[in-house]
VOPA-712347 format. One line per field, with one value per residue (C-alpha): residue number from 0; chain; x, y, z. Coordinates in nm, 3 decimals, padded with zeros to 5 digits. Example, Ala and Ser with C-alpha at 12.3 -4.5 7.8 and 13.67 -1.06 7.14 Angstrom:
// residues 2
n	[0:1]
chain	[A:A]
px	[01.230:01.367]
py	[-00.450:-00.106]
pz	[00.780:00.714]
//
This chain:
// residues 689
n	[0:1:2:3:4:5:6:7:8:9:10:11:12:13:14:15:16:17:18:19:20:21:22:23:24:25:26:27:28:29:30:31:32:33:34:35:36:37:38:39:40:41:42:43:44:45:46:47:48:49:50:51:52:53:54:55:56:57:58:59:60:61:62:63:64:65:66:67:68:69:70:71:72:73:74:75:76:77:78:79:80:81:82:83:84:85:86:87:88:89:90:91:92:93:94:95:96:97:98:99:100:101:102:103:104:105:106:107:108:109:110:111:112:113:114:115:116:117:118:119:120:121:122:123:124:125:126:127:128:129:130:131:132:133:134:135:136:137:138:139:140:141:142:143:144:145:146:147:148:149:150:151:152:153:154:155:156:157:158:159:160:161:162:163:164:165:166:167:168:169:170:171:172:173:174:175:176:177:178:179:180:181:182:183:184:185:186:187:188:189:190:191:192:193:194:195:196:197:198:199:200:201:202:203:204:205:206:207:208:209:210:211:212:213:214:215:216:217:218:219:220:221:222:223:224:225:226:227:228:229:230:231:232:233:234:235:236:237:238:239:240:241:242:243:244:245:246:247:248:249:250:251:252:253:254:255:256:257:258:259:260:261:262:263:264:265:266:267:268:269:270:271:272:273:274:275:276:277:278:279:280:281:282:283:284:285:286:287:288:289:290:291:292:293:294:295:296:297:298:299:300:301:302:303:304:305:306:307:308:309:310:311:312:313:314:315:316:317:318:319:320:321:322:323:324:325:326:327:328:329:330:331:332:333:334:335:336:337:338:339:340:341:342:343:344:345:346:347:348:349:350:351:352:353:354:355:356:357:358:359:360:361:362:363:364:365:366:367:368:369:370:371:372:373:374:375:376:377:378:379:380:381:382:383:384:385:386:387:388:389:390:391:392:393:394:395:396:397:398:399:400:401:402:403:404:405:406:407:408:409:410:411:412:413:414:415:416:417:418:419:420:421:422:423:424:425:426:427:428:429:430:431:432:433:434:435:436:437:438:439:440:441:442:443:444:445:446:447:448:449:450:451:452:453:454:455:456:457:458:459:460:461:462:463:464:465:466:467:468:469:470:471:472:473:474:475:476:477:478:479:480:481:482:483:484:485:486:487:488:489:490:491:492:493:494:495:496:497:498:499:500:501:502:503:504:505:506:507:508:509:510:511:512:513:514:515:516:517:518:519:520:521:522:523:524:525:526:527:528:529:530:531:532:533:534:535:536:537:538:539:540:541:542:543:544:545:546:547:548:549:550:551:552:553:554:555:556:557:558:559:560:561:562:563:564:565:566:567:568:569:570:571:572:573:574:575:576:577:578:579:580:581:582:583:584:585:586:587:588:589:590:591:592:593:594:595:596:597:598:599:600:601:602:603:604:605:606:607:608:609:610:611:612:613:614:615:616:617:618:619:620:621:622:623:624:625:626:627:628:629:630:631:632:633:634:635:636:637:638:639:640:641:642:643:644:645:646:647:648:649:650:651:652:653:654:655:656:657:658:659:660:661:662:663:664:665:666:667:668:669:670:671:672:673:674:675:676:677:678:679:680:681:682:683:684:685:686:687:688]
chain	[A:A:A:A:A:A:A:A:A:A:A:A:A:A:A:A:A:A:A:A:A:A:A:A:A:A:A:A:A:A:A:A:A:A:A:A:A:A:A:A:A:A:A:A:A:A:A:A:A:A:A:A:A:A:A:A:A:A:A:A:A:A:A:A:A:A:A:A:A:A:A:A:A:A:A:A:A:A:A:A:A:A:A:A:A:A:A:A:A:A:A:A:A:A:A:A:A:A:A:A:A:A:A:A:A:A:A:A:A:A:A:A:A:A:A:A:A:A:A:A:A:A:A:A:A:A:A:A:A:A:A:A:A:A:A:A:A:A:A:A:A:A:A:A:A:A:A:A:A:A:A:A:A:A:A:A:A:A:A:A:A:A:A:A:A:A:A:A:A:A:A:A:A:A:A:A:A:A:A:A:A:A:A:A:A:A:A:A:A:A:A:A:A:A:A:A:A:A:A:A:A:A:A:A:A:A:A:A:A:A:A:A:A:A:A:A:A:A:A:A:A:A:A:A:A:A:A:A:A:A:A:A:A:A:A:A:A:A:A:A:A:A:A:A:A:A:A:A:A:A:A:A:A:A:A:A:A:A:A:A:A:A:A:A:A:A:A:A:A:A:A:A:A:A:A:A:A:A:A:A:A:A:A:A:A:A:A:A:A:A:A:A:A:A:A:A:A:A:A:A:A:A:A:A:A:A:A:A:A:A:A:A:A:A:A:A:A:A:A:A:A:A:A:A:A:A:A:A:A:A:A:A:A:A:A:A:A:A:A:A:A:A:A:A:A:A:A:A:A:A:A:A:A:A:A:A:A:A:A:A:A:A:A:A:A:A:A:A:A:A:A:A:A:A:A:A:A:A:A:A:A:A:A:A:A:A:A:A:A:A:A:A:A:A:A:A:A:A:A:A:A:A:A:A:A:A:A:A:A:A:A:A:A:A:A:A:A:A:A:A:A:A:A:A:A:A:A:A:A:A:A:A:A:A:A:A:A:A:A:A:A:A:A:A:A:A:A:A:A:A:A:A:A:A:A:A:A:A:A:A:A:A:A:A:A:A:A:A:A:A:A:A:A:A:A:A:A:A:A:A:A:A:A:A:A:A:A:A:A:A:A:A:A:A:A:A:A:A:A:A:A:A:A:A:A:A:A:A:A:A:A:A:A:A:A:A:A:A:A:A:A:A:A:A:A:A:A:A:A:A:A:A:A:A:A:A:A:A:A:A:A:A:A:A:A:A:A:A:A:A:A:A:A:A:A:A:A:A:A:A:A:A:A:A:A:A:A:A:A:A:A:A:A:A:A:A:A:A:A:A:A:A:A:A:A:A:A:A:A:A:A:A:A:A:A:A:A:A:A:A:A:A:A:A:A:A:A:A:A:A:A:A:A:A:A:A:A:A:A:A:A:A:A:A:A:A:A:A:A:A:A:A:A:A:A:A:A:A:A:A:A:A:A:A:A:A:A:A:A:A:A:A:A:A:A:A:A:A:A:A:A:A:A:A:A:A:A:A:A:A:A:A:A:A:A:A:A:A:A:A:A:A:A:A:A:A:A:A:A]
px	[01.279:00.972:00.726:00.837:00.540:00.495:00.522:00.880:00.992:01.179:01.388:01.472:01.567:01.808:01.966:02.024:02.174:02.386:02.685:02.618:02.722:02.414:02.187:02.208:01.985:01.685:01.703:01.713:01.444:01.175:01.399:01.288:01.562:01.619:01.808:02.022:02.019:02.256:02.574:02.574:02.214:02.003:01.825:01.520:01.294:01.335:01.247:01.509:01.527:01.580:01.906:01.933:02.005:01.672:01.487:01.667:01.596:01.232:01.195:01.360:01.133:00.816:00.918:00.922:00.582:00.257:-00.036:-00.212:00.113:00.154:-00.194:-00.127:00.170:-00.048:-00.231:-00.172:-00.456:-00.533:-00.428:-00.274:00.049:00.187:00.451:00.303:00.239:-00.118:-00.250:00.081:-00.072:-00.376:-00.415:-00.137:-00.154:00.028:00.190:00.178:00.501:00.550:00.666:00.724:00.991:01.138:00.974:00.892:00.566:00.596:00.390:00.306:00.073:-00.238:-00.127:-00.477:-00.507:-00.476:-00.424:-00.210:-00.201:00.125:00.291:00.663:00.882:00.715:00.627:00.919:00.839:00.896:00.869:01.119:01.347:01.310:01.390:01.734:01.812:02.049:02.029:02.275:02.044:01.750:01.942:02.022:01.656:01.561:01.814:01.681:01.322:01.419:01.583:01.272:01.020:01.222:01.250:00.869:00.834:00.732:00.860:00.725:00.711:00.525:00.751:00.600:00.690:00.599:00.276:00.110:-00.111:-00.012:-00.014:-00.032:00.234:00.166:00.308:00.568:00.664:00.636:00.936:00.940:01.317:01.371:01.085:01.186:01.551:01.483:01.215:01.449:01.727:01.490:01.397:01.761:01.817:01.517:01.659:01.991:01.788:01.607:01.271:01.072:01.005:00.658:00.600:00.233:-00.063:-00.186:-00.506:-00.770:-00.689:-00.328:-00.410:-00.437:-00.322:-00.314:-00.662:-00.805:-00.824:-00.761:-00.666:-00.708:-00.873:-01.251:-01.285:-01.072:-00.895:-00.655:-00.358:-00.051:00.174:-00.016:00.180:00.521:00.644:00.506:00.407:00.534:00.859:00.907:00.815:01.060:01.339:01.262:01.268:01.584:01.759:01.661:01.724:01.430:01.117:00.747:00.457:00.108:-00.216:-00.532:-00.640:-00.779:-00.817:-00.840:-00.544:-00.682:-00.680:-00.388:-00.447:-00.128:00.060:00.145:00.294:00.510:00.631:00.710:00.798:00.958:01.087:01.166:01.049:01.053:00.907:00.547:00.247:00.026:-00.326:-00.428:-00.743:-01.045:-00.849:-00.989:-01.345:-01.646:-01.925:-01.690:-01.416:-01.294:-00.971:-00.951:-00.959:-00.709:-00.468:-00.502:-00.421:-00.094:-00.175:00.046:-00.059:-00.368:-00.390:-00.719:-00.958:-01.015:-00.874:-01.111:-01.210:-01.075:-01.058:-00.745:-00.906:-01.187:-01.261:-00.906:-00.905:-01.226:-01.081:-00.779:-00.999:-01.215:-00.920:-01.010:-00.665:-00.391:-00.137:00.165:00.025:00.001:00.366:00.462:00.271:00.428:00.772:00.712:00.617:00.921:01.156:01.066:01.117:01.443:01.578:01.573:01.698:01.383:01.336:01.691:01.663:01.295:01.201:01.071:00.699:00.755:00.882:01.260:01.497:01.775:01.872:01.851:02.188:02.402:02.173:02.408:02.316:02.120:01.893:01.539:01.551:01.886:01.752:01.447:01.667:01.893:01.597:01.479:01.827:01.885:01.529:01.439:01.446:01.534:01.306:01.382:01.624:01.591:01.802:02.031:01.788:01.930:02.131:02.002:02.261:02.298:02.354:02.006:01.845:01.575:01.383:01.004:00.860:00.490:00.254:-00.110:-00.239:-00.217:00.160:00.237:00.443:00.681:00.690:00.814:01.062:01.212:01.238:01.429:01.662:01.735:01.803:02.037:02.222:02.260:01.975:01.757:01.401:01.054:00.745:00.370:00.069:-00.146:-00.495:-00.474:-00.803:-00.670:-00.404:-00.030:00.074:00.213:00.571:00.573:00.609:00.937:01.088:01.398:01.321:00.987:00.968:00.618:00.534:00.243:00.074:-00.238:-00.373:-00.590:-00.275:-00.206:-00.382:-00.206:00.137:00.070:-00.027:00.299:00.504:00.313:00.450:00.782:00.998:01.186:00.969:01.079:00.797:00.841:00.589:00.515:00.296:00.361:00.128:00.304:-00.001:00.015:-00.091:00.169:00.009:00.261:00.567:00.665:00.653:00.829:01.205:01.271:01.069:01.156:00.980:01.007:00.754:00.510:00.660:00.842:00.980:01.331:01.334:01.372:01.748:01.854:01.614:01.761:02.110:02.014:01.842:02.158:02.396:02.579:02.436:02.367:02.036:02.085:01.732:01.583:01.215:01.095:00.799:00.697:00.551:00.258:00.128:-00.214:-00.180:-00.149:-00.171:-00.530:-00.664:-00.348:-00.428:-00.062:00.115:00.463:00.752:00.658:00.303:00.437:00.677:00.410:00.186:00.477:00.419:00.706:00.636:00.646:00.929:01.041:01.119:01.472:01.489:01.661:01.892:02.196:02.242:02.614:02.577:02.557:02.747:02.852:02.846:03.099:03.027:02.864:03.022:02.839:03.038:02.945:03.083:02.979:02.702:02.426:02.567:02.633:02.818:02.776:03.064:03.089:03.238:03.062:03.231:03.143:03.144:03.078:03.322:03.161:03.142:02.803:02.628:02.502:02.259:02.374:02.086:02.104:01.803:01.745:01.531:01.484:01.381:01.014:01.038:01.127:00.853:01.027:00.944:01.200:01.318:01.539:01.802:02.043:02.192:02.477:02.470:02.811:02.998:03.185:03.485:03.486:03.658:03.725:03.584:03.463:03.442:03.118:03.043:02.691:02.630:02.306:02.114:02.002:01.651:01.606:01.647:01.346:00.983:00.814:00.714:00.443:00.488:00.863:00.839:01.118:01.240:01.285:01.533:01.466:01.760:01.799:01.962:01.938:02.006:02.136:02.144:02.280:02.180:02.031:01.663:01.435:01.432:01.773:01.984:02.307:02.482:02.373:02.522:02.375:02.463:02.342:02.211:02.137:01.814:01.835:01.623:01.685:01.571:01.338:01.546:01.762:02.133:02.363:02.461:02.596:02.352:02.330:02.571:02.632:02.958:03.194:03.008]
py	[-04.173:-04.078:-04.191:-03.984:-03.811:-03.452:-03.326:-03.450:-03.402:-03.077:-03.220:-03.541:-03.349:-03.128:-03.427:-03.594:-03.277:-03.190:-03.357:-03.638:-03.412:-03.200:-03.484:-03.359:-03.076:-03.306:-03.324:-02.945:-02.897:-02.813:-02.613:-02.246:-02.011:-01.643:-01.514:-01.192:-00.943:-00.944:-00.759:-00.526:-00.553:-00.240:-00.167:-00.375:-00.208:00.160:00.386:00.608:00.964:01.165:01.352:01.656:01.871:01.772:01.845:02.176:02.286:02.186:02.383:02.689:02.675:02.636:02.942:03.145:03.028:03.216:03.039:02.957:02.820:02.584:02.447:02.413:02.178:01.935:01.826:01.670:01.683:01.636:01.949:02.005:02.197:02.433:02.277:01.928:01.751:01.677:01.412:01.396:01.489:01.265:01.040:01.213:01.426:01.752:01.874:02.253:02.355:02.719:02.914:03.232:03.053:02.851:02.519:02.346:02.174:01.794:01.516:01.171:00.887:00.818:00.527:00.383:00.359:-00.011:00.086:00.400:00.599:00.580:00.336:00.358:00.049:-00.281:-00.295:-00.452:-00.820:-00.800:-01.171:-01.263:-00.987:-01.104:-01.460:-01.337:-01.247:-00.996:-00.644:-00.507:-00.616:-00.454:-00.126:-00.141:-00.212:00.105:00.306:00.178:00.246:00.599:00.669:00.561:00.737:01.060:01.067:01.052:01.345:01.152:01.247:00.962:00.583:00.331:00.059:-00.287:-00.550:-00.369:-00.226:-00.087:-00.394:-00.744:-00.727:-01.094:-01.343:-01.274:-00.923:-00.940:-01.301:-01.402:-01.265:-00.896:-00.882:-01.011:-00.801:-00.489:-00.511:-00.571:-00.298:-00.061:-00.128:-00.061:00.264:00.363:00.317:00.537:00.808:00.800:00.888:01.172:00.997:00.972:00.611:00.573:00.269:00.235:00.042:-00.197:-00.215:-00.471:-00.692:-00.719:-00.859:-01.215:-01.562:-01.746:-01.884:-01.537:-01.550:-01.208:-01.220:-00.864:-00.759:-00.794:-00.454:-00.144:00.038:-00.196:-00.100:-00.038:-00.223:-00.543:-00.541:-00.436:-00.791:-00.833:-00.566:-00.265:-00.448:-00.478:-00.113:00.003:-00.206:-00.060:00.297:00.227:00.073:00.356:00.635:00.830:00.820:00.850:00.632:00.611:00.465:00.366:00.066:-00.189:00.051:00.417:00.601:00.564:00.183:00.159:00.349:00.491:00.474:00.844:00.826:00.527:00.692:01.031:00.966:00.622:00.586:00.958:00.945:01.297:01.226:01.236:01.009:01.056:00.936:00.781:00.914:00.808:00.704:01.001:00.961:00.825:00.947:01.033:01.185:01.518:01.716:01.703:01.322:01.299:01.537:01.338:01.019:01.180:01.232:01.504:01.507:01.395:01.273:01.440:01.324:01.682:02.033:02.143:01.796:01.622:01.666:01.881:02.136:02.361:02.148:02.186:02.559:02.594:02.385:02.613:02.923:02.800:02.686:02.315:02.260:02.484:02.658:02.494:02.153:02.272:02.378:02.028:01.864:02.090:02.019:01.643:01.676:01.886:01.663:01.364:01.576:01.740:01.406:01.265:01.577:01.598:01.967:02.042:01.814:01.824:01.605:01.774:01.788:01.689:01.346:01.355:01.069:01.231:01.063:01.228:01.345:01.058:00.779:00.630:00.435:00.116:-00.106:-00.190:-00.511:-00.601:-00.545:-00.764:-01.039:-01.022:-01.036:-01.349:-01.500:-01.449:-01.510:-01.840:-02.126:-02.489:-02.691:-03.044:-03.218:-03.597:-03.828:-03.542:-03.441:-03.089:-02.950:-03.025:-03.091:-03.247:-03.591:-03.575:-03.592:-03.361:-03.159:-03.124:-02.797:-02.795:-02.521:-02.427:-02.160:-01.895:-01.952:-01.971:-01.649:-01.780:-02.118:-01.961:-01.734:-02.016:-02.246:-01.978:-01.918:-02.292:-02.329:-02.032:-02.220:-02.528:-02.747:-02.934:-02.831:-02.908:-02.741:-02.790:-02.609:-02.852:-02.871:-02.935:-03.124:-03.352:-03.620:-03.567:-03.527:-03.839:-03.704:-03.696:-04.077:-04.059:-03.743:-03.789:-03.474:-03.293:-02.938:-02.830:-02.463:-02.424:-02.140:-02.297:-02.596:-02.686:-02.826:-03.078:-03.381:-03.322:-03.302:-03.630:-03.795:-03.672:-03.825:-04.152:-04.195:-04.283:-04.002:-03.735:-03.431:-03.082:-02.866:-02.489:-02.302:-01.954:-01.789:-01.629:-01.846:-02.017:-02.238:-02.406:-02.770:-03.019:-03.365:-03.464:-03.380:-03.740:-03.848:-03.561:-03.518:-03.145:-02.848:-02.481:-02.180:-01.912:-01.656:-01.452:-01.437:-01.145:-01.178:-01.098:-01.421:-01.648:-01.613:-01.657:-01.949:-02.119:-02.060:-02.225:-02.517:-02.582:-02.534:-02.227:-02.035:-02.175:-02.153:-01.921:-01.816:-01.903:-01.902:-01.582:-01.775:-02.127:-02.327:-02.507:-02.718:-02.594:-02.753:-02.516:-02.556:-02.536:-02.183:-02.024:-01.761:-01.678:-02.013:-01.888:-02.093:-02.029:-02.155:-02.482:-02.518:-02.456:-02.714:-02.964:-02.998:-03.028:-02.780:-02.889:-02.647:-02.426:-02.057:-01.990:-02.315:-02.358:-02.606:-02.578:-02.812:-02.827:-02.955:-02.824:-02.647:-02.740:-02.513:-02.501:-02.445:-02.113:-01.893:-01.602:-01.330:-01.015:-00.712:-00.476:-00.451:-00.490:-00.607:-00.966:-01.117:-01.467:-01.623:-01.952:-02.101:-02.202:-02.450:-02.528:-02.909:-02.928:-02.897:-02.579:-02.221:-02.157:-01.882:-01.974:-01.785:-01.850:-01.783:-01.709:-01.772:-01.694:-01.867:-01.634:-01.763:-01.791:-01.462:-01.288:-01.455:-01.783:-01.741:-01.823:-01.520:-01.453:-01.212:-01.200:-01.363:-01.339:-01.401:-01.552:-01.645:-01.968:-02.137:-02.520:-02.682:-02.353:-02.247:-01.886:-01.729:-01.537:-01.284:-01.156:-00.880:-00.914:-00.598:-00.584:-00.480:-00.830:-01.000:-00.872:-00.769:-00.435:-00.274:-00.013:00.143:00.176:00.292:00.059:-00.298:-00.501:-00.790:-01.016:-01.188:-01.542:-01.780:-01.691:-01.968:-01.905:-02.154:-02.135:-02.321:-02.320:-02.271:-02.220:-02.595:-02.710:-02.574:-02.763:-02.588:-02.382:-02.182:-02.013:-01.697:-01.571:-01.216:-00.976:-00.778:-00.486:-00.194:-00.097:00.239:00.243:00.500:00.375:00.345:00.460:00.123:00.054:-00.065:-00.439:-00.590:-00.915:-01.092:-01.219:-01.055]
pz	[-00.021:-00.222:00.042:00.337:00.501:00.392:00.751:00.778:00.418:00.483:00.765:00.578:00.266:00.460:00.629:00.292:00.145:00.450:00.611:00.852:01.142:01.080:01.181:01.538:01.422:01.426:01.802:01.814:01.551:01.802:02.037:02.038:01.917:01.805:01.496:01.477:01.191:00.894:00.965:01.259:01.370:01.374:01.702:01.645:01.893:01.822:01.536:01.387:01.501:01.181:01.163:01.387:01.085:00.924:01.247:01.291:00.936:00.974:01.298:01.144:00.840:01.049:01.252:00.929:00.806:00.829:01.000:00.671:00.523:00.817:00.754:00.381:00.425:00.619:00.304:-00.038:-00.290:-00.660:-00.843:-01.187:-01.191:-01.449:-01.670:-01.660:-01.987:-02.086:-01.851:-01.667:-01.331:-01.361:-01.060:-00.867:-00.555:-00.500:-00.182:-00.234:-00.065:00.029:-00.277:-00.074:00.131:-00.154:-00.056:-00.387:-00.463:-00.476:-00.629:-00.504:-00.586:-00.384:-00.168:-00.158:-00.538:-00.639:-01.004:-01.018:-01.339:-01.532:-01.292:-01.253:-01.253:-01.153:-00.785:-00.602:-00.539:-00.165:-00.088:-00.359:-00.231:00.129:00.014:-00.092:00.271:00.111:00.262:00.006:-00.277:-00.095:-00.074:-00.445:-00.517:-00.333:-00.531:-00.863:-00.753:-00.649:-00.983:-01.170:-00.945:-00.924:-01.302:-01.319:-01.084:-00.772:-00.432:-00.218:-00.256:-00.047:00.093:00.146:00.401:00.724:00.856:01.167:01.201:01.087:00.709:00.621:00.515:00.147:00.191:00.465:00.522:00.885:01.073:01.170:01.187:00.834:00.695:00.888:00.790:00.422:00.407:00.589:00.341:00.050:00.223:00.273:-00.101:-00.175:00.050:-00.136:-00.448:-00.265:-00.253:00.071:00.177:00.328:00.545:00.470:00.595:00.328:00.128:00.211:-00.086:00.026:00.368:00.486:00.394:00.068:00.139:00.198:00.579:00.734:01.100:01.222:01.548:01.549:01.712:01.689:01.840:02.016:02.234:02.021:02.264:02.175:01.846:01.974:01.930:01.578:01.325:01.520:01.580:01.205:01.155:01.419:01.266:00.923:01.052:01.248:00.950:00.714:00.968:00.834:00.625:00.697:00.811:00.657:00.784:00.602:00.403:00.647:00.937:01.032:01.180:01.530:01.511:01.755:02.076:02.221:01.891:01.887:02.236:02.143:01.822:01.973:02.335:02.325:01.967:01.939:01.579:01.439:01.093:00.977:01.011:00.706:00.629:00.297:00.128:00.327:00.637:00.831:00.703:00.886:01.106:01.392:01.175:01.305:01.294:01.672:01.671:01.383:01.556:01.879:01.686:01.575:01.205:01.060:00.694:00.503:00.146:00.052:-00.221:-00.347:-00.334:-00.057:00.065:00.370:00.744:00.725:00.489:00.616:00.928:01.059:00.987:01.191:01.474:01.496:01.481:01.769:01.979:01.959:01.809:01.941:01.712:01.885:01.785:01.424:01.447:01.564:01.279:01.017:01.163:01.142:00.775:00.690:00.889:00.669:00.356:00.461:00.581:00.227:00.051:-00.163:-00.085:-00.200:-00.505:-00.607:-00.904:-01.218:-01.288:-01.650:-01.741:-01.702:-01.774:-01.576:-01.251:-00.910:-00.782:-00.659:-00.779:-01.039:-01.352:-01.281:-01.486:-01.375:-01.578:-01.426:-01.077:-01.133:-01.275:-00.971:-00.731:-00.911:-00.912:-00.539:-00.424:-00.592:-00.344:-00.413:-00.185:-00.302:-00.537:-00.531:-00.747:-00.852:-01.125:-01.115:-01.274:-01.623:-01.894:-02.239:-02.090:-01.938:-02.280:-02.406:-02.149:-02.184:-02.052:-01.965:-01.848:-01.859:-02.098:-01.823:-01.798:-02.168:-02.153:-01.884:-02.065:-02.388:-02.208:-02.001:-02.305:-02.496:-02.201:-02.162:-02.534:-02.513:-02.237:-02.458:-02.330:-02.580:-02.501:-02.628:-02.488:-02.469:-02.327:-02.128:-01.984:-01.608:-01.626:-01.899:-01.926:-01.980:-02.345:-02.523:-02.528:-02.147:-02.139:-02.335:-02.183:-01.967:-01.770:-01.735:-01.599:-01.500:-01.433:-01.193:-01.006:-00.855:-00.666:-00.966:-01.131:-00.853:-01.003:-01.335:-01.164:-00.983:-01.312:-01.467:-01.188:-01.212:-01.564:-01.401:-01.540:-01.352:-01.275:-01.172:-01.035:-01.044:-00.829:-00.961:-00.700:-00.363:-00.157:00.136:00.179:-00.162:-00.129:-00.255:-00.255:-00.525:-00.314:-00.242:-00.608:-00.789:-00.785:-00.760:-00.635:-00.686:-00.538:-00.808:-00.670:-00.879:-01.225:-01.382:-01.733:-01.614:-01.409:-01.714:-01.767:-01.401:-01.355:-01.662:-01.523:-01.193:-01.365:-01.568:-01.276:-01.404:-01.110:-00.764:-00.580:-00.283:-00.177:00.161:00.257:00.428:00.570:00.663:00.373:00.529:00.242:00.347:00.690:00.986:01.362:01.491:01.514:01.380:01.120:01.061:01.070:01.154:01.286:01.648:01.589:01.449:01.737:02.000:01.831:01.807:01.433:01.186:00.904:00.543:00.467:00.756:00.771:00.649:00.452:00.116:-00.054:-00.275:-00.572:-00.502:-00.147:00.206:00.480:00.828:01.131:01.410:01.777:01.858:02.123:02.284:02.457:02.644:02.460:02.741:02.999:02.742:02.408:02.307:02.011:01.870:01.675:01.486:01.170:00.849:00.613:00.254:00.244:-00.131:-00.420:-00.555:-00.423:-00.266:-00.074:00.271:00.492:00.846:01.083:01.455:01.678:02.043:02.300:02.596:02.938:03.024:03.214:02.886:02.685:02.601:02.231:01.962:01.768:01.473:01.605:01.314:01.007:00.763:00.389:00.319:-00.001:00.078:-00.083:-00.105:00.190:00.369:00.703:00.734:01.076:01.132:01.404:01.464:01.718:01.913:01.982:02.348:02.236:02.096:02.432:02.620:02.612:02.572:02.902:02.853:03.194:03.156:02.795:02.688:02.671:02.987:02.987:03.287:03.453:03.329:03.087:02.717:02.466:02.114:01.828:01.476:01.164:00.815:00.904:01.201:01.273:01.152:01.436:01.489:01.776:02.071:02.356:02.661:02.847:03.182:03.167:03.452:03.456:03.213:03.101:02.739:02.608:02.309:02.122:01.840:01.883:01.607:01.466:01.115:00.852:00.780:00.530:00.349:00.426:00.159:-00.130]
//
């Protein structure tokens, strides 16, 4: 089986690892389908309206403010504060509050700063977190982040994974539902810890593909509704899942990049929180407070105390009548709604470094969180010849890495030795030949993070031994010319030191691989002209991806899926039910994915509409029910200000990835109009955890 073409490797591998009954999935591999969200799906097409109490408190407070105080809360700027330790406020911005009314001053980082001073805990590895497909873990991650940031005196945290414009597969993966749900669950955890989650536009260096291609519009602005099926879909899901937060713009584009955005946010989504601008996002020859206010910007992160569009220029605009006082009231209310909605004004963090936790956050370990993200997010892509798990009977294991990965090499070797595996290690030159001991090693594990290692990996495999390749970068476009000649391949994401112990546990079989890809792995081969090679692009081009979206193997074995049944819960809501059976002799965690193919009238494009992360018992069938949000069935209608579901036949399919779909069912739907406002649905959960 080592000479299967790379384009079909993923499908063949899954067939070998799965029961024979799953072979029918090959016929369905190119059938477009949609997947539902984990647990009760959040309304995917509507932003959350912050709680009425937060909006009421904000309105009451604005009514008590003086005109100058209302203007003051529309800015954050660099300013030292009394009580801060020497250098403690360096690189931070201050929101001044209103001391007269008891509104405390708050601090935040500048979201455009690529190297923040005194960084808090390591930036959450969003792709590794998304690869867990575990919304409960994402919520816990937000809580841990909140505890750390709050203890450092920071009131706001930027949440990755979603953006106003497409942010690139290196940041968000490729599916807005998965990214939006996981980002929203991180945000909900931040809010529990009284920290404001800010869904922020990304910096230039964070955009694009692994090969540096950035596929943003050539000219701006563009109509916001152009992205209602992609980036804005993910943002709306995130806001709806979190039920609060704020949005920021900047980075690659100014805040006016999406025309009509303010109307969608306020009139259709009914979003009552704030839209803030990063430093420099309101700059330029045509920058003016009138334009920024028209674009819906409520607060500006200013580069200086009296710098920025919302400093003297906004005061002059109000004085001349160019901006009316009622609009200032609205902007101040949006700012306060985001703050009241997280409780940060009632539980402000200290300005001095404080190791106490915010109320209700609970004790959690940053190191423990990072280890769990690694454990749940690592993906087994291939395991030929039952090379994994490693054990004493396999003989000594040789670990190899280049000089750049010596740290992970040493950490993984120590973790494997702790687990009872005999290990030797060597640092190698990727331009050289394999070390002499490679010819005698029973198992070789090669750590790699770049294409420059490819020739060396091929030379290792040509020695005839068993090779395990561990990829340690986030690029979904990593070339794998050695795929047909190595035995096992693991996607371990950008390395964090806490990953060593869980990776060793998975290599030795004491912990099962449970991660699934949050994007298609292309092997550097994408459909013609496709900047973001997502699963729909491959399907339209009739190309089998190297490893498809949602893909991941278990060492123990596979699962089988029963027939899917779709029922109408009421006039608009659907529910899909099916069984999942662990066909191995070990407990495993499956990620059951539901995809929808709407009729041509509704776009005809496959969508993920839900999933469940399920702990399975060997030989037992688990019944799974996934509700389908009506927003996921249709298309955005600008004129109607909502989602239109054309009458027609909607086909659902269930399986283990976007191409391995074993069963499908269809339901006839009448024409529907679905409001853009978010319904009050429960947050996503994991089943059987």
